[in-house]
C-alpha positions in Angstrom: 23.7 -30.5 220.6 21.9 -32.6 218.0 18.3 -33.2 218.7 15.8 -35.9 217.8 12.1 -36.3 218.2 10.9 -39.7 219.5 7.2 -40.5 219.0 5.1 -43.3 220.5 1.6 -44.6 220.0 -0.2 -44.5 223.3 -3.7 -44.5 224.9 -4.4 -47.8 223.3 -5.7 -49.5 226.5 -9.0 -49.3 228.3 -8.2 -48.4 231.9 -6.4 -46.0 234.1 -3.8 -48.7 234.8 -3.1 -48.9 231.1 -2.4 -45.1 231.0 -0.2 -45.5 234.1 1.9 -48.0 232.1 2.0 -45.7 229.2 3.3 -42.9 231.4 6.4 -44.9 232.2 7.6 -44.2 228.6 6.8 -40.5 228.6 10.0 -39.1 230.3 12.0 -40.7 227.4 10.0 -39.5 224.4 9.0 -36.1 223.0 5.8 -36.8 221.1 2.8 -39.1 221.6 0.0 -40.2 219.3 -3.1 -40.9 221.3 -5.8 -43.4 220.2 -9.1 -41.6 219.8 -11.7 -44.4 219.7 -11.4 -45.8 216.2 -9.3 -48.8 217.0 -8.8 -48.3 220.8 -9.2 -45.8 223.6 -12.2 -44.1 225.2 -12.9 -40.7 226.7 -11.3 -41.6 230.0 -8.0 -42.9 228.5 -7.9 -40.0 226.2 -8.2 -37.5 229.1 -5.6 -39.4 231.2 -3.2 -39.7 228.3 -3.5 -36.0 227.6 -2.9 -35.1 231.3 0.2 -37.4 231.5 1.5 -36.0 228.2 1.1 -32.4 229.4 2.9 -33.3 232.7 5.8 -34.6 230.7 5.9 -31.7 228.2 5.1 -33.9 225.1 3.7 -32.8 221.8 0.3 -34.4 221.6 -1.2 -35.9 218.5 -4.3 -37.8 217.3 -3.9 -41.4 216.2 -7.0 -42.2 214.1 -7.7 -45.4 212.3 -10.3 -47.4 210.4 -13.4 -47.6 212.7 -12.6 -51.2 213.6 -12.2 -51.9 217.3 -12.7 -55.6 216.8 -9.5 -55.9 214.9 -7.6 -53.1 216.5 -7.5 -51.2 213.2 -5.1 -53.7 211.7 -7.3 -54.9 208.9 -8.2 -52.9 205.8 -11.9 -52.1 205.6 -14.1 -52.0 202.5 -15.7 -48.7 203.4 -17.0 -45.9 201.2 -14.5 -43.0 201.0 -16.8 -40.3 202.4 -17.8 -42.5 205.3 -14.1 -43.2 206.0 -13.2 -39.5 205.9 -16.0 -38.7 208.3 -15.0 -41.5 210.7 -11.4 -40.2 210.8 -12.5 -36.6 211.3 -14.9 -37.6 214.1 -12.0 -39.4 216.0 -9.8 -36.4 215.8 -12.6 -34.0 216.8 -13.3 -36.2 219.8 -9.7 -36.0 221.0 -9.5 -32.4 220.2 -12.6 -31.6 222.3 -11.2 -33.5 225.3 -7.9 -31.8 224.9 -9.5 -28.3 224.8 -11.4 -29.1 228.0 -8.0 -29.8 229.6 -6.4 -26.7 228.2 -4.2 -28.7 225.8 -3.6 -28.2 222.1 -3.1 -30.9 219.5 0.0 -30.7 217.4 -0.2 -33.4 214.8 -2.0 -36.4 213.3 -0.6 -39.9 212.7 -2.7 -42.5 211.0 -2.8 -46.0 212.7 -2.3 -49.5 211.5 -4.0 -50.6 208.3 -5.0 -47.1 207.5 -1.4 -45.9 207.7 -0.3 -48.7 205.4 -3.2 -48.3 203.0 -2.5 -44.6 202.6 1.1 -45.5 201.7 0.0 -48.1 199.1 -2.7 -45.9 197.5 -1.7 -42.4 196.6 -5.3 -41.5 195.8 -6.4 -42.5 199.3 -3.5 -40.5 200.8 -4.5 -37.4 198.8 -8.2 -37.7 199.9 -7.2 -38.1 203.6 -4.8 -35.2 203.5 -7.1 -32.9 201.6 -9.8 -33.6 204.3 -7.3 -33.1 207.2 -6.0 -29.8 205.8 -9.6 -28.6 205.4 -10.9 -29.6 208.8 -7.7 -29.4 210.9 -5.5 -26.8 209.2 -3.2 -26.2 212.2 -2.2 -29.8 212.6 0.9 -31.4 211.1 0.9 -34.9 209.6 3.3 -37.5 210.9 3.9 -40.3 208.4 6.4 -42.6 206.7 9.4 -40.9 205.1 9.9 -41.4 201.4 6.4 -42.7 200.7 2.9 -41.7 199.4 1.7 -39.7 202.3 4.8 -37.5 202.3 4.2 -36.8 198.6 0.5 -36.2 199.2 1.4 -33.7 202.0 3.7 -31.8 199.5 0.9 -31.8 196.9 -1.8 -30.6 199.3 0.5 -28.2 201.1 0.3 -29.5 204.7 3.3 -29.6 207.1 4.8 -33.2 207.2 7.0 -34.9 209.8 9.0 -37.7 208.2 8.9 -40.8 210.4 11.7 -43.3 210.6 11.9 -46.6 212.4 14.6 -47.7 214.8 13.6 -51.4 214.7 12.5 -52.0 211.1 14.7 -52.8 208.1 14.2 -50.8 204.9 14.0 -51.9 201.3 16.4 -50.5 198.7 13.8 -47.9 197.7 13.9 -46.4 201.2 10.5 -47.9 202.1 9.9 -50.3 205.0 10.4 -54.0 204.4 7.2 -56.0 205.0 7.1 -57.8 208.4 6.6 -61.0 206.4 10.3 -60.7 205.2 12.9 -62.6 207.3 14.9 -60.0 209.2 12.4 -57.2 208.8 12.3 -56.5 212.5 15.5 -55.6 214.3 15.7 -57.3 217.7 19.3 -56.3 218.6 19.4 -53.0 220.6 22.8 -52.0 219.4 21.6 -52.3 215.8 18.5 -50.3 216.6 20.7 -47.6 218.1 23.0 -47.5 215.1 20.1 -47.2 212.7 18.5 -44.4 214.9 21.7 -42.4 214.9 22.1 -42.8 211.1 18.5 -41.6 210.6 19.2 -38.6 212.8 22.6 -37.7 211.3 21.9 -38.6 207.7 24.6 -41.2 207.8 24.7 -44.5 205.8 23.0 -47.6 207.1 22.2 -50.9 205.3 18.9 -52.0 203.7 17.5 -55.5 204.4 19.4 -56.5 201.2 22.7 -55.1 202.4 22.6 -52.0 200.1 23.7 -48.7 201.6 20.9 -46.2 202.3 21.1 -42.6 203.4 18.2 -40.3 204.4 17.0 -38.5 207.5 13.8 -38.6 209.5 12.2 -35.9 211.6 10.8 -38.3 214.2 11.8 -41.8 215.2 9.0 -44.2 216.2 9.3 -46.2 219.4 6.8 -49.0 219.6 5.0 -48.7 222.9 3.2 -52.1 222.6 6.5 -54.0 223.1 6.5 -55.6 226.6 10.1 -54.3 227.0 9.2 -50.8 225.8 10.0 -49.0 229.1 13.4 -50.7 229.2 14.1 -49.9 225.5 13.0 -46.3 226.0 15.3 -45.9 229.0 18.3 -47.5 227.2 17.7 -45.5 224.1 17.5 -42.2 226.0 20.7 -42.9 227.8 22.5 -44.0 224.7 21.4 -40.9 222.8 22.6 -38.7 225.6 26.0 -40.3 225.5 26.1 -39.8 221.7 25.3 -36.1 222.2 21.7 -36.3 221.1 18.9 -34.5 223.0 15.4 -35.9 222.8 12.8 -33.1 222.1 10.1 -32.2 219.7 
């Protein structure tokens, strides 16, 4: 049977109830990226998210960001490079310490929000981040956008990289994500999301936002957990993938 890894950004609330809602998604994914205090999350949500992830057999990763809780990590910060690297490392160390106390092991790191996007737009930033991550967290993989700067930086630095694809975002002709500002950048139709997911899994052709044929694969498919319909989408996706002969696992 063909397999696919489905990842989801979780632990971005503030309460146990938020973690309970996150847990509804966990039976249908294989990997989670847990907010570790930079843009969202606290010690309690980190601990509960880890417990729930372990109960569901998920690969657990850190989801660090710019240190900017006011803007949920969605704005670029003018911050000195050493200060930024220290802030990112501190977030991962915080989650790693909580995980160790719960006898869990982190598997990967996925940057969040504006930091994810800025690393893709600035190869020098991507190199700086990955050199630091390899030095301080040598056992952890990096999960990032396929066909972009962070993937190239990972090859340069020599750190394992998981190529992330998106089920609900259109791509440009150069295989990179189309900006959300472009009309049609977000795919709302579930059937089209499923078709793009299967194409990314199987290496089959799908269309760019401009109608050009694209063909590449992804190691992990992102499911957006902040969508109010995320549990329904996750359930439908899981069932549809099973019918297509695709097993969800890391």
